C-alpha positions, -999 to 999 in steps of 0.1 A, spaced: 677 514 -86 658 491 -101 629 502 -85 634 540 -97 641 528 -132 611 514 -130 586 540 -114 603 568 -141 594 548 -169 561 540 -156 554 574 -145 566 588 -183 536 559 -195 513 575 -175 524 611 -185 515 606 -223 486 583 -213 472 609 -195 479 637 -221 465 608 -244 427 607 -228 436 570 -227 424 567 -191 388 579 -202 362 558 -213 344 580 -233 348 616 -247 347 651 -232 315 671 -235 317 704 -258 295 733 -265 294 750 -298 278 785 -291 286 824 -297 298 836 -268 308 806 -252 343 800 -237 364 768 -238 399 755 -239 397 750 -275 382 788 -278 398 809 -250 386 838 -258 349 829 -269 333 815 -299 319 839 -327 316 811 -353 278 807 -358 267 820 -391 224 823 -396 201 839 -418 169 838 -435 158 840 -467 122 846 -482 113 837 -513 86 863 -519 87 868 -556 76 909 -561 81 915 -597 85 876 -604 108 850 -593 148 859 -601 136 894 -604 162 913 -592 146 943 -596 125 936 -568 135 955 -536 139 927 -505 123 896 -502 140 868 -528 169 901 -530 169 904 -490 188 893 -463 181 888 -426 214 880 -411 213 904 -388 180 894 -375 178 879 -334 151 851 -354 158 824 -380 129 809 -401 111 782 -419 78 782 -440 74 764 -471 45 765 -492 35 767 -523 10 797 -528 23 818 -501 62 836 -496 81 806 -485 111 810 -464 141 791 -454 171 797 -424 207 789 -435 227 778 -401 265 769 -402 292 768 -375 329 774 -385 345 745 -362 378 752 -384 401 756 -350 394 720 -344 408 706 -373 433 676 -366 425 686 -329 394 665 -322 378 634 -329 335 637 -325 321 606 -311 285 621 -311 267 654 -319 234 671 -319 219 706 -321 194 727 -302 172 753 -312 157 776 -291 115 784 -304 111 823 -308 78 820 -315 52 799 -340 23 809 -365 -10 802 -361 -34 769 -368 -28 737 -366 -7 719 -337 26 698 -347 46 715 -378 73 691 -390 109 709 -394 140 692 -411 178 699 -412 194 691 -444 225 693 -454 239 720 -476 260 710 -507 296 714 -500 295 737 -536 274 763 -519 301 768 -490 313 800 -487 278 822 -486 275 851 -463 251 859 -435 249 894 -439 238 923 -412 205 931 -421 176 927 -396 149 935 -423 141 909 -450 123 939 -468 156 956 -477 175 949 -498 208 928 -492 246 944 -495 269 937 -520 279 903 -518 255 888 -495 232 859 -498 198 857 -507 173 834 -515 179 849 -557 216 849 -556 244 830 -533 262 863 -537 244 892 -546 250 919 -560 229 947 -581 199 946 -604 215 941 -631 228 908 -611 267 915 -630 289 897 -608 265 874 -587 266 841 -581 240 817 -582 232 788 -557 245 758 -571 227 718 -569 251 688 -556 258 681 -597 271 714 -606 244 731 -622 221 764 -611 192 756 -601 195 772 -569 166 768 -541 142 785 -564 109 777 -562 102 749 -558 136 743 -540 150 724 -566 180 713 -548 218 724 -533 211 706 -502 208 667 -492 177 649 -500 171 627 -468 172 651 -439 201 654 -414 176 660 -384 137 662 -383 122 678 -351 82 684 -343 69 721 -335 43 721 -315 24 756 -309 17 747 -277 47 745 -264 57 777 -245 85 804 -258 114 793 -252 112 754 -253 143 741 -264 145 712 -291 176 693 -296 180 672 -330 202 644 -332 235 646 -357 256 621 -373 286 625 -357 306 621 -395 289 651 -404 302 670 -379 336 654 -383 332 664 -419 327 702 -405 366 700 -388 383 681 -415 373 698 -448 367 733 -431 362 752 -468 337 726 -474 316 734 -446 280 751 -463 264 744 -434 226 732 -427 194 744 -442 158 746 -421 130 737 -436 97 735 -431 75 712 -458 39 728 -463 25 688 -476 31 681 -438 12 705 -423 -22 705 -433 -48 730 -435 -42 763 -445 -7 772 -454 -6 808 -443 13 816 -413 26 786 -399 58 787 -396 87 771 -374 107 802 -355 135 797 -330 160 826 -317 191 835 -339 230 836 -329 222 873 -326 199 868 -300 206 891 -273 196 865 -241 228 839 -252 216 805 -236 188 813 -263 216 807 -293 220 779 -317 240 757 -298 261 723 -314 265 696 -282 296 675 -292 311 646 -275 350 646 -285 383 625 -280 412 650 -283 441 638 -310 468 629 -295 503 649 -300 525 628 -318 551 638 -291 528 625 -262 522 591 -291 563 590 -289 567 587 -255 542 562 -249 557 542 -273 594 547 -256 582 543 -219 561 506 -233 591 496 -251 617 506 -217 587 489 -193 590 455 -220 627 457 -217 626 461 -179 608 429 -175 627 409 -198 658 416 -181 643 408 -147 633 375 -158 
């Protein structure tokens, strides 16, 4: 009878430990990419937002009467691009993964992001690019549906000039905000609204063939913050710094496939190693089993 009791208790402990993932030395890999299915997204993940914004002033910076460009939105396009110049058409891209379904479910052990090359501009070889965290005060930007940056954004979408675009009057629009709460916006030059230090840095070599993938390490704490505080997740800002390019600034950019890419493997991918957060019932079962085992051992002494 005693051996049967011990076996029952030991089995309960083993089951609880298994549900907690205690038997695993490390966490489990989890890929986040539009269209991918897994245990957390059985219907397929669809939470990537990305868009290209263009700072070409047309009639002048912050001119809301200008058609497209700084008032445009490329959220429906198949690429995200960055080229930061002083004298010509600066471009940036925004990228965000909605991880709200993971809130309270996982702990992030490590993280990286993979971007796949679409094309590049001419001139030079290595082009450094950067992913900066966008200040949480700018969370809630809207990807938009336009595939052509030269057409005006739709009402409520995000542009270079505005976090929330309305119309040429600007009535009801919302400026991009700096982390200090001032409405500096991204502007020219880019004045604020994102971290001073890049969250990740890469090197875009124009000799690499189309389809080359670039995987950059991200802080696990950063990604965990996106999970724990979904409303503050403003995502990442893709930049290429003209000061590092050298030579001519024209037509030198980094260009990656967006989440709208037809070939799913080309879409931006968040690569995670996670550990499941134990359910209260599993913790209780484990604790109870441990107490019963300890008690049984004392009785046998």
